[in-house]
GUGUKOL-624691 format. One record per atom (N, C-alpha, C): residue in one letter; x, y, z. Coordinates in steps of 0.2 Angstrom, whole numbers, plus 5000, padded with zeros to 4 digits. Last residue first. Layout:
! GUGUKOL-624691
AXYZ/...
! end
This chain:
! GUGUKOL-624691
T498749414737/T498449464733/T498949484727/R499549324744/R499049294740/R498749344735/Q500349424750/Q500649374745/Q500149344741/G499449474759/G499749514754/G500049474749/A499249364768/A498749394764/A498949434758/A500549354773/A500249294769/A499749324765/A500649474780/A501149464775/A500849404770/R499549454789/R499549514784/R500049494779/R500049344796/R499449344793/R499349394788/R501249404802/R501249344797/R500649344793/V500649504810/V501149524805/V501149464800/R499949414819/R499649464815/R500049484809/L501049354825/L500549314821/L500149354817/G501649454832/G502049424827/G501549384822/G500649484841/G500849534836/G501149504831/A500649364849/A500049384845/A500149434840/I501949384855/I501749324850/I501149334846/R501749494862/R502249494857/R502149434852/P500749464871/P500549514866/P501149514860/A501449354878/A500849344874/A500649394869/V502449414886/V502649374880/V502049364876/V501849484897/V502349514892/V502449484886/S500949394902/S500649454900/S501149494896/V501849294906/V501349284901/V501049344898/V502549354917/V502849334911/V502449324905/L501449364926/L501849424923/L502149414917/A501049234928/A500549284925/A500949344922/T502249194935/T502049164928/T501549214925/G502049274946/G502649284942/G502549254935/I500949224952/I500949294950/I501549304945/V501349094954/V500749104950/V500749174947/I502349114963/I502549084957/I501949094952/N501649174974/N502149214970/N502349184964/I500949054978/I500549114975/I501049154971/V502048984982/V501748954976/V501249014973/N502349054993/N502849044988/N502549024982/V501249045002/V501449114998/V501949104993/T500348894999/T500848935002/T500949004998/V498648855000/V499248864996/V499748914999/S497348835005/S497948825009/S498648825005/E496348884999/E496548814997/E497148795001/L496349015002/L495848975005/L495948895004/R497449054994/R497549055001/R496949015004/L496849044981/L497348994983/L497448994990/A495849144982/A495649074981/A496149024983/S496649254984/S496149234989/S495949164988/G497449254972/G497749254978/G497249234984/L496449274962/L496849214962/L497149204969/V495949394966/V495449334966/V495949274966/G497049484964/G496749474971/G496349414972/I497249474951/I497749444955/I497449434962/L496049534947/L496149464945/L496749434950/L496149664952/L495649614955/L495749544953/V497149704944/V497249704951/V496849654954/G496549694931/G497149654933/G497249654940/A495549794933/A495349714932/A495949674933/V496249904933/V495849884939/V495649814939/V496849894921/V497249894926/V496849874933/G495749924913/G496049854912/G496549844918/H495350054916/H494949994918/H495249924917/I496450124912/I496450114919/I495950054920/A497550074899/A496850094901/A496750074908/G498850094886/G498650074893/G497950104894/R500250124876/R499650094877/R499450084884/G501550174876/G501150194871/G500450164871/G502750044881/G502450104881/G501950124876/F503149914883/F503549964879/F503250034878/I502249854890/I502849864894/I503349914890/S500549914889/S501149884885/S501849904889/V499249864899/V499749914897/V500349884894/G498349754902/G498449774895/G498849834893/G498349704914/G497849754913/G497849774906/L499549644916/L498949604915/L498349644912/L500249754919/L500349724913/L499849674911/V499749784932/V499749834926/V499849804920/A500049664939/A499349694938/A499249744932/A501449664939/A501049614936/A500349634934/V501749784946/V501949774939/V501549724935/V501149744958/V500949804955/V501049794948/Q501849624962/Q501049624961/Q500849684957/L503149674963/L502949624958/L502249624957/E503049764974/E503149794967/E502949744961/M502949694985/M502349714982/M502449744975/G504149664992/G503949624986/G503349644983/T503549725007/T504149695004/T503949654998/A502649785016/A502549785008/A503149765004/N503749825029/N503049825026/N503049825019/D504949835035/D504949785030/D504249775027/G504849935045/G505249945039/G505249895033/R503249955051/R503849915051/R504249935044/A501849995061/A502350025056/A503049985056/S500249925062/S500949915063/S501449945058/G498949895058/G499149925065/G499849925067/Y498549855046/Y498849805050/Y499049835057/R497949985042/R497649915041/R497849865045/L498950075045/L498350075049/L497950015048/T499950035035/T500150045042/T499450035046/Y499250055023/Y499549985025/Y499649985032/Y499050195023/Y498450145024/Y498650075026/V500350235022/V499950255028/V499350205029/G500650175009/G501050155015/G500650175022/A499850245001/A499750175002/A500050145008/L500550365002/L499850365004/L499650285006/A501650324995/A501750345002/A501050345005/S501150304982/S501450254986/S501550264993/V500850434980/V500250384980/V500550324984/A502150494979/A501650524984/A501050464985/G502750424969/G503050424976/G502450444981/S501950444958/S502050384960/S502250374967/L502050584957/L501350554958/L501450484961/V503450594953/V503150624959/V502550594961/F503350524941/F503750494946/F503550524953/L502550624934/L502350554935/L502650514940/I503350734934/I502750734937/I502450664938/L504450684926/L504550704933/L503950704937/L503850664913/L504050614917/L504150624924/T503450804910/T502950754911/T503250694915/R504750864910/R504250884915/R503750834916/K505250794898/K505550794905/K505150804910/V504350824888/V504450754890/V504750754897/D503250924883/D503850934888/D503950864891/V502850924866/V502750894873/V503350904877/G502950964853/G502851014858/G502750984865/S503350874844/S502650894843/S502450944849/F504650834847/F504550874841/F503850904841/R504250754858/R504650814859/R504550864853/A503650644851/A503250684856/A503650754858/A504650594844/A504150624840/A503650674845/E505550554854/E505750604850/E505150634846/K504750454861/K504950514864/K505150574860/S503350374855/S504050394853/S504250454857/R502450304864/R502550284857/R503250304854/G502650374876/G502750304876/G502750274869/I502250504872/I502950484875/I503050414874/D500850474870/D501350494864/D502050484866/L500450454883/L500450394878/L500850414872/V500650584888/V500950514891/V500950464886/N499850664880/N500550674880/N500950604883/R498550614884/R498750604877/R499550614877/G498650664898/G498550594896/G498750574889/F498650804895/F499150774899/F499250694897/P497450824889/P498050834885/P498650794888/T496250704895/T496550764896/T497150764891/A495650584896/A495150634894/A495550704895/H496350474900/H495950464894/H495650524892/L497150514911/L497450474906/L497050474899/L496250584919/L496850614918/L497150574912/V495150494921/V495050554917/V495750584915/A495850394928/A495550374921/A495450444917/F496150464939/F496750444935/F496450424928/V494850484945/V495350534943/V495850514938/A494450344946/A494150394942/A494550454940/A495350304956/A495350274949/A495050314944/L494850384966/L495550394964/L495650364957/A493550334968/A493650404967/A494350414964/I493850204971/I493450214965/I493550294963/L494550214983/L494850184977/L494450204971/G493650274992/G494250314990/G494550284984/L492650174993/L492450234990/L493150274988/T493450074999/T493150064992/T492950124989/I493650105012/I494150115007/I493950115000/V492550035018/V492550115017/V493050135012/P492249875011/P492549925016/P492449995013/Y490749785008/Y491249825005/Y491549875010/P489649715012/P490349685013/P490949725010/S488549825021/S488749795015/S489449755016/E488049895031/E487949815032/E488249785026/G489150025031/G488549995033/G488549925034/L490549985024/L490050035022/L489350005025/N491749925036/N491349915030/N490849975030/E493449955042/E492749945043/E492349955036/T494749975041/T494549905039/T493749905039/A495150105044/A495450075038/A495150005036/G494450125056/G494250155050/G494550135044/D495250055065/D494550025063/D494350055057/T496350145065/T496450075063/T495750045061/W495650265070/W496050255063/W496150185061/A495150225082/A494650255077/A495050255070/E496150175089/E495750125086/E495250155081/P497750245087/P497150255089/P496650205085/F499150125087/F498850185084/F498150185087/G500050035092/G499650075097/G499350135094/T501750025086/T501050005086/T500650055091/V503150005077/V502750055080/V502050035080/A504449885079/A503849905076/A503549965080/T506149835075/T505549845080/T505049875076/T507249825068/T506849765068/T506249775073/G507449985062/G507749925064/G507249865064/L507050115059/L506650075064/L506950015066/L508050165050/L507650205055/L507350175060/G508350045042/G508850085046/G508550125052/V507250025035/V507449975040/V507950005045/A507150145027/A506650125031/A506850075037/L508450135021/L508250195025/L507650175030/G508250025013/G508750025018/G508650085023/R507250065005/R507150005010/R507650005015/Y507850164998/Y507350175002/Y507150125007/L508950084991/L509050144996/L508450155000/A508249984984/A508749964989/A508850024994/L507550074975/L507250014979/L507649994985/S508550144969/S508150174975/S507750124978/G509050044960/G509450074965/G509050104971/I507950024953/I508149964957/I508649994962/T507750144948/T507250124953/T507450064956/V508850154939/V508750204944/V508350174949/A508650044930/A509250054934/A509150094940/L507450084924/L507550014927/L508050024932/S507650214919/S507250204925/S507250134928/P509250264913/P508650214913/P508250204919/L509550444914/L509750374916/L509150324915/G509450574912/G509550534906/G509650464907/G509250674921/G509950644921/G510050594915/Y507950714919/Y508450764918/Y509150734918/A507250584920/A507050634915/A507650684914/V507950514930/V507750484924/V507650534918/L508250594940/L508750554938/L508550524931/A506950654943/A507550694941/A508050654938/G506250534947/G506050574941/G506650614938/N506850504959/N506850454954/N506750494947/V506650624966/V507350604965/V507350554959/A505250614966/A505550674963/A506350654961/G504950514974/G504750504967/G505150554963/C505450564986/C505750504984/C505550494976/V504550674987/V505250684987/V505550624984/A503350594990/A503450634983/A504150654982/G503650545002/G503550494996/G503650534990/I503650655009/I504250625009/I504250575003/L502250685008/L502750735005/L503450705005/V501750585015/V501550585008/V502050635005/S502250615028/S502350545025/S502250555017/V501550735031/V502350735030/V502550665027/L500250685031/L500450735026/L501250735025/T500250605042/T500050575035/T500350625030/A500550685052/A501050635051/A500950605044/S499450765052/S500050795051/S500550745049/W498550665056/W498450705050/W499050735048/L499050625069/L499050585063/L498950615056/G500250745077/G499550715075/G499550675069/L501750685085/L501350725080/L500650695079/G502450615094/G501850655097/G501550695092/A503250515090/A503550575093/A503050625095/Q502450425085/Q502750405092/Q503050465095/Y502150485073/Y501550475078/Y501850465085/L503350475067/L503050545069/L502550535074/L503550335066/L503950375070/L503750445072/G502450305057/G502450275064/G502950315069/F502750375046/F502150385049/F502150365056/T504050315043/T503950395044/T503350405048/V503650185040/V504150205046/V504050275048/S502850205029/S502550175035/S502950195041/S503750265020/S503150305022/S502850275029/L504550155018/L504850215021/L504250255024/G503650055012/G503950045019/G504250105022/V503350135001/V502750115005/V503050095012/V504550134995/V504250194997/V503650185002/S504649994992/S505150024997/S504850094999/A503649994982/A503549954988/A504049974994/V504250074972/V503650094975/V503550054982/S505350054964/S505450074971/S504850084975/L505150034951/L505249974955/L505349994962/D504450104938/D504650124944/D504550064949/I504750134920/I504550094926/I504750114932/E504250184904/E504750184909/E504450134915/G503350204894/G503950164892/G504450154898/T502250264897/T502750314894/T503350264892/A501550174904/A501350194897/A501850234893/I502250164916/I502350114911/I502150134904/I501650284921/I502350274920/I502550224915/L500250254921/L500450304917/L501250304916/T500250144930/T500050134924/T500250194919/M500750194942/M501150154938/M500950144931/P499650264947/P500150304944/P500650264940/L498950134950/L498650194946/L499150234943/A499650054958/A499550034951/A499250094947/I499450104971/I500050104968/I500050094960/L498050064973/L498350134974/L498950144970/L498149924971/L497749964966/L497950034967/V498849894982/V499149874976/V498749914971/P498049934993/P498749964992/P499049954985/A496849844990/A496849914990/A497549954989/V496949704991/V497149734984/V497149814985/D496449685004/D497149655002/D497349694995/L495149745004/L495749765009/L496449745007/V494549664995/V494649734994/V495149764998/L494649535001/L494849544994/L495049624993/Y493949555013/Y494649545013/Y494949555006/T492649575007/T492949625012/T493649615012/I492449454999/I492449524996/I492749575001/T492449365010/T492949365004/T492949425001/L491349385018/L492049405020/L492549405015/P490249335011/P490349405011/P491049425013/G490749185001/G490549225007/G490649295007/D491349114991/D490749154989/D490449194995/F492349034997/F492549094993/F491949144991/G491948925003/G492048985007/G492149045003/Q492948814993/Q492448824999/Q492548885002/V493048834976/V493348844983/V492848854988/V492148814965/V492548764967/V492848774974/S491348924963/S491048864962/S491448804965/A492149034965/A491549034969/A491248964969/A493149004955/A493349004962/A492648994967/V492349024943/V492648954945/V492848954952/I491949154945/I491449104944/I491749034946/W493249224945/W492749224950/W492249174950/A493749184932/A494049164938/A493649164944/V492749254924/V492849174924/V493149154930/V493049384927/V492349354928/V492349284928/L494449394923/L494249404930/L493549374931/I494249364909/I494649314913/I494449324920/L493549484906/L493249424905/L493549364909/V494549584909/V493949584912/V493549514912/T495549544899/T495649534907/T495049544911/L494849574888/L494949504889/L495149494896/M494749714889/M494149674890/M494249604891/E496149744887/E495849764893/E495149724894/R496349704874/R496649664879/R496349684886/T494749704865/T495349734867/T495649684872/L493349714859/L493849664857/L494549694859/L492549824863/L492549754867/L493149704865/A492849934856/A492749944863/A492849874867/R492949894843/R493549924845/R493449934853/Q491749834841/Q492349784841/Q492949824844/W490949944842/W490849894847/W491449844847/W491250014830/W491450044837/W491349994842/P491949914817/P491449954820/P491649964828/R493549944809/R493149894813/R492549944816/A494250044803/A494149974799/A493649934803/H493550204803/H493950144806/H493750084802/T493850374799/T493550314798/T493950254801/R493550544804/R493950484804/R493550424803/M492950674794/M492850624799/M493250564799/
! end
């Protein structure tokens, strides 16, 4: 039987993920106490609606970053999916069919990224920066500066309506279900273990029998497909298909994933931490908007949180190494 240096409750609670959960709770309490109107039911409604596309994209992004890779093209895939969905509806295609085609196109976008990274041996940062520009250019080029509107009210209302008399939108059920699926995939399947093994060492994973290339390709396809699904939701939520939809959202997604305890170097990550990271960014954004803070300042706050989430673990790790070295010298 495997022995641990710490009891189970310390291993479960004294983690970066639980620290993010604690910060989220504190941030909510402070905002509810200080920001006028934050504790109202509308805050919960619009908070969930605002974070929904970010959370959708963050789920597959968690697995990608856990392998030591990254996908910066996700927001552009959202925009391309939005344009595709709008143009297909405008051409007379049914909305369910338009949704399916949009998701398939998103999967193809992800497959292009994955093939270049996994089989082409190219760095994911360079590949997805390039595809970020490519997919956004396609989106804007297809629709120009115009927008497709006039979607059926049953669909647009369904994207924002609440569950009965509760303040929680219907999309909450979908988010919980998808988060549960990705949690099981990462934490309770051989595929998830392979993902973390790849993040720790691609060579070691390969020698242990993991098909690294196929795994990476699957992850990028998942990222593209889920980003496209987020694009359909984004379009219906705002009732407008535009080529510039979700511009800059990749910053929020990456920041949320790293705030949630996923290591930018790979090998570590947990879905519950990422959910907390997404909600934390949502709480901060909602509170600052209620205080009439500009979008630019909110982006500065999110960017600062991103930098801190990357730097802080490195500093903490360095301090632990020094403490161990000092303890070894004393003995």
